[in-house]
PLY file of the C-alpha trace (Angstrom):
ply
format ascii 1.0
element vertex 295
property float x
property float y
property float z
element edge 294
property int vertex1
property int vertex2
end_header
55.50 66.30 -55.36
54.51 67.97 -52.12
58.08 68.23 -50.90
59.80 71.46 -51.92
63.24 72.93 -51.51
64.18 74.07 -47.97
61.46 71.89 -46.42
62.22 70.05 -43.19
61.80 66.30 -43.56
62.40 63.21 -41.45
63.62 59.88 -42.80
61.20 57.01 -42.08
63.13 54.13 -43.65
66.74 53.16 -44.29
70.01 53.61 -42.42
69.17 57.24 -41.44
65.73 56.38 -40.08
64.52 58.95 -37.55
66.97 61.71 -38.57
65.87 65.18 -39.70
67.29 67.47 -42.35
66.59 70.23 -44.84
65.89 69.51 -48.50
68.70 70.89 -50.66
67.45 69.75 -54.07
64.34 68.14 -55.53
64.41 65.74 -58.50
60.78 65.45 -59.67
61.51 63.23 -62.67
63.22 60.65 -60.45
60.87 61.10 -57.46
63.90 61.77 -55.24
65.21 64.49 -52.95
68.65 65.38 -51.60
68.64 66.10 -47.86
71.45 68.00 -46.18
73.67 65.75 -44.07
71.73 62.54 -44.73
72.39 59.44 -46.83
76.10 60.20 -47.02
78.09 58.14 -49.54
81.79 58.05 -50.39
83.09 58.62 -53.90
86.60 58.32 -55.32
87.76 61.24 -57.49
90.74 61.62 -59.78
93.06 64.63 -59.94
92.13 67.20 -62.57
94.34 69.45 -64.73
92.86 72.47 -62.93
94.71 71.47 -59.77
91.99 69.63 -57.89
93.48 66.84 -55.82
91.95 63.39 -56.04
90.83 61.31 -53.12
87.76 60.09 -51.29
84.98 62.62 -50.83
81.69 62.39 -48.97
78.46 63.81 -50.32
74.69 63.44 -50.01
72.99 60.85 -52.22
69.35 61.19 -53.35
66.56 59.68 -51.25
63.27 58.41 -52.63
60.27 60.49 -51.59
58.57 57.40 -50.10
61.39 57.22 -47.52
60.94 60.76 -46.17
58.09 62.62 -44.51
57.41 66.32 -44.04
57.80 67.75 -40.53
55.20 70.20 -39.30
56.43 73.78 -38.61
56.97 74.93 -35.05
53.84 75.95 -33.24
51.62 73.39 -34.97
50.67 69.92 -33.89
53.30 67.36 -34.88
52.51 64.40 -37.07
50.90 61.60 -35.00
53.38 59.04 -36.34
56.39 60.87 -34.87
57.62 59.38 -31.64
59.45 61.72 -29.28
61.56 60.43 -26.44
63.64 62.82 -24.30
63.55 65.53 -26.94
64.85 63.23 -29.69
62.72 62.25 -32.67
62.89 58.64 -33.71
60.71 56.01 -35.28
60.90 52.83 -33.18
60.80 49.39 -34.71
57.33 47.89 -34.70
56.91 44.48 -33.07
55.35 41.59 -34.94
52.15 41.78 -32.88
50.58 44.47 -30.77
50.71 48.23 -31.01
53.98 50.11 -31.17
54.23 53.15 -28.86
53.62 56.48 -30.56
51.97 54.98 -33.66
48.29 54.96 -34.57
46.82 51.51 -35.06
45.14 51.03 -38.42
41.38 50.60 -38.49
41.51 47.05 -39.87
44.12 45.88 -37.35
42.14 47.35 -34.48
39.05 45.50 -35.64
41.04 42.28 -35.99
42.48 42.41 -32.49
39.26 43.53 -30.77
36.58 41.59 -32.68
37.92 39.01 -35.13
40.73 37.48 -33.03
38.53 36.66 -29.98
35.82 35.26 -32.25
38.27 32.98 -34.09
39.84 31.80 -30.83
36.42 30.87 -29.40
35.09 29.32 -32.60
38.00 26.98 -33.31
38.97 26.38 -29.68
42.52 27.67 -29.88
44.52 27.33 -26.67
46.33 30.61 -27.39
45.56 33.57 -29.68
48.89 32.96 -31.42
47.30 29.95 -33.16
44.73 32.13 -34.90
45.45 33.04 -38.53
46.80 36.54 -39.06
48.22 38.61 -41.90
52.01 38.81 -41.86
52.74 40.54 -45.17
51.23 41.79 -48.42
53.28 41.51 -51.62
52.61 43.75 -54.64
54.15 42.81 -57.95
54.15 44.34 -61.44
55.48 42.31 -64.35
57.06 44.46 -67.07
58.14 42.35 -70.00
58.67 45.41 -72.22
60.89 47.13 -69.65
63.98 45.53 -71.16
63.50 47.75 -74.22
62.00 50.86 -72.60
63.64 52.06 -69.38
61.07 54.85 -68.98
58.35 52.24 -68.46
60.28 50.77 -65.54
60.71 54.16 -63.87
57.03 55.02 -64.35
55.89 51.68 -62.90
58.22 51.98 -59.92
57.00 55.51 -59.20
53.38 54.44 -59.48
53.82 51.40 -57.23
55.57 53.56 -54.63
52.58 55.93 -54.68
50.11 53.08 -54.20
52.02 51.20 -51.51
53.68 54.12 -49.74
56.99 52.27 -49.86
59.77 52.21 -52.41
59.64 49.05 -54.58
62.59 46.92 -55.58
63.46 46.06 -59.19
63.19 42.38 -60.10
65.75 41.12 -62.59
65.97 38.01 -64.74
67.80 35.11 -63.11
68.87 33.48 -66.36
69.07 34.25 -70.08
66.37 33.04 -72.49
67.19 33.55 -76.15
63.62 33.04 -77.41
62.41 35.98 -75.33
65.49 38.13 -76.06
66.15 38.12 -72.36
69.54 38.24 -70.69
70.48 37.58 -67.11
70.23 40.73 -65.01
67.69 42.55 -67.19
64.81 44.23 -65.28
61.53 42.34 -65.69
59.35 43.95 -63.03
59.01 45.75 -59.71
57.76 44.44 -56.38
57.23 45.67 -52.84
56.53 43.83 -49.58
54.40 45.47 -46.88
54.48 44.33 -43.26
52.99 45.43 -39.97
50.86 48.56 -39.97
51.55 49.31 -43.64
50.11 45.93 -44.65
46.90 46.49 -42.67
46.54 50.05 -43.96
46.91 48.88 -47.55
44.35 46.10 -47.05
41.94 48.60 -45.53
42.29 50.92 -48.54
42.09 47.98 -50.94
38.85 46.57 -49.52
37.14 49.83 -48.54
38.06 52.15 -51.44
39.82 50.43 -54.35
37.83 47.22 -54.92
34.39 48.93 -54.76
35.56 51.18 -57.63
36.10 48.24 -59.98
33.72 48.39 -62.91
31.13 45.57 -62.97
32.59 44.05 -59.83
31.07 40.65 -59.03
33.14 39.59 -56.06
36.42 37.80 -55.50
37.10 34.15 -56.25
36.91 31.72 -53.35
39.34 29.26 -54.95
42.19 31.79 -55.10
43.69 30.37 -51.89
46.82 28.27 -52.38
45.97 25.73 -49.69
48.17 27.31 -47.02
46.08 30.36 -46.21
47.61 32.70 -48.81
45.27 34.60 -51.12
46.23 36.08 -54.51
44.31 38.44 -56.76
45.09 40.43 -59.87
44.10 44.00 -60.74
44.04 44.91 -64.41
43.95 48.66 -63.82
45.50 50.72 -61.06
43.19 53.68 -61.59
40.93 52.24 -58.89
43.39 53.67 -56.36
42.69 57.39 -55.74
46.43 58.04 -55.32
47.13 57.34 -59.01
47.39 60.51 -61.10
46.20 59.91 -64.67
47.95 63.08 -65.83
51.27 61.24 -65.50
50.15 58.54 -67.92
47.73 55.64 -67.88
49.25 52.48 -66.34
49.37 49.42 -68.57
50.93 46.79 -66.29
48.90 44.33 -64.25
49.16 44.52 -60.47
49.30 41.23 -58.56
48.47 41.26 -54.83
49.37 38.33 -52.56
48.18 38.26 -48.94
50.32 35.95 -46.81
48.90 34.61 -43.54
50.14 32.29 -40.81
48.25 30.32 -38.20
46.92 26.88 -37.39
46.97 24.66 -40.48
44.14 22.21 -40.80
43.65 20.02 -43.86
46.44 21.64 -45.81
45.57 25.19 -44.86
41.80 25.12 -45.38
41.10 26.34 -41.84
43.16 29.57 -41.95
41.93 30.22 -45.49
38.29 30.06 -44.44
38.98 32.02 -41.27
40.68 34.90 -43.03
37.94 35.00 -45.63
35.29 35.24 -42.91
37.25 38.05 -41.29
37.29 40.07 -44.51
33.80 39.49 -45.90
30.38 38.90 -44.27
29.66 35.59 -42.58
29.35 32.65 -44.92
26.37 30.33 -45.05
28.57 27.30 -44.42
28.22 26.50 -40.69
31.08 23.98 -40.66
34.16 25.13 -38.69
36.49 23.89 -41.40
35.36 24.71 -44.92
35.85 22.80 -48.08
39.23 22.37 -49.70
40.93 25.67 -50.43
0 1
1 2
2 3
3 4
4 5
5 6
6 7
7 8
8 9
9 10
10 11
11 12
12 13
13 14
14 15
15 16
16 17
17 18
18 19
19 20
20 21
21 22
22 23
23 24
24 25
25 26
26 27
27 28
28 29
29 30
30 31
31 32
32 33
33 34
34 35
35 36
36 37
37 38
38 39
39 40
40 41
41 42
42 43
43 44
44 45
45 46
46 47
47 48
48 49
49 50
50 51
51 52
52 53
53 54
54 55
55 56
56 57
57 58
58 59
59 60
60 61
61 62
62 63
63 64
64 65
65 66
66 67
67 68
68 69
69 70
70 71
71 72
72 73
73 74
74 75
75 76
76 77
77 78
78 79
79 80
80 81
81 82
82 83
83 84
84 85
85 86
86 87
87 88
88 89
89 90
90 91
91 92
92 93
93 94
94 95
95 96
96 97
97 98
98 99
99 100
100 101
101 102
102 103
103 104
104 105
105 106
106 107
107 108
108 109
109 110
110 111
111 112
112 113
113 114
114 115
115 116
116 117
117 118
118 119
119 120
120 121
121 122
122 123
123 124
124 125
125 126
126 127
127 128
128 129
129 130
130 131
131 132
132 133
133 134
134 135
135 136
136 137
137 138
138 139
139 140
140 141
141 142
142 143
143 144
144 145
145 146
146 147
147 148
148 149
149 150
150 151
151 152
152 153
153 154
154 155
155 156
156 157
157 158
158 159
159 160
160 161
161 162
162 163
163 164
164 165
165 166
166 167
167 168
168 169
169 170
170 171
171 172
172 173
173 174
174 175
175 176
176 177
177 178
178 179
179 180
180 181
181 182
182 183
183 184
184 185
185 186
186 187
187 188
188 189
189 190
190 191
191 192
192 193
193 194
194 195
195 196
196 197
197 198
198 199
199 200
200 201
201 202
202 203
203 204
204 205
205 206
206 207
207 208
208 209
209 210
210 211
211 212
212 213
213 214
214 215
215 216
216 217
217 218
218 219
219 220
220 221
221 222
222 223
223 224
224 225
225 226
226 227
227 228
228 229
229 230
230 231
231 232
232 233
233 234
234 235
235 236
236 237
237 238
238 239
239 240
240 241
241 242
242 243
243 244
244 245
245 246
246 247
247 248
248 249
249 250
250 251
251 252
252 253
253 254
254 255
255 256
256 257
257 258
258 259
259 260
260 261
261 262
262 263
263 264
264 265
265 266
266 267
267 268
268 269
269 270
270 271
271 272
272 273
273 274
274 275
275 276
276 277
277 278
278 279
279 280
280 281
281 282
282 283
283 284
284 285
285 286
286 287
287 288
288 289
289 290
290 291
291 292
292 293
293 294
């Protein structure tokens, strides 16, 4: 962990988003930090024989490292993702489309808005750019069937997925009990994270530019992986293709599923946005037809 005790950090997600504080304690095993005056929770305490009175107390709860960011010391250039307005640091909400003030646009999104979007609008004759297909979210999922017996595997997978995505994942639990699989309702069965906005485009840029070219004996992606509505799914057997993964912490064994969700004009059950998004990601196809074959 890069974050150390007494470091100044700023919260980038959650109820205390945009607030600054000093790190009081670091929990490396849990990938969490305790920041002074932030993430305050209330706890009920009982009276003790030593004379301590019971009641409701307030104290700082741990924050995941993916929800905080280091603040540059005074005298150095501040982080480009910090937005300052009237001397107050805050991270504004990003709109669905366009560039949020004070934030750097990702390379892939900039290319989409400047090159791909006008080309799609002209090619298919859209009356407005809002009809063109665009990426709305990217979902990462790890299925952990053995996590119900080994809790350490769940923590390791959640930490690894947070490192890859840059966002804290949520634990997926079983919705019903299945006796044949020794599964009970509420047991953890995996972790997942949903990326939107700039984080989705940044992850896609790293996935296509760095991670996928590092796959051994890579022969391309399947064209029939579209679901008919413009959504594309792919599976990664090993997460070591991401440079962020540290093999010293253990070799990952769970499969990573990536689903790219798009919206736009639907033609023939989603074949048009499927072909359009594919053309935006990879070189031009030989098929000159505006609407490709069935997805």
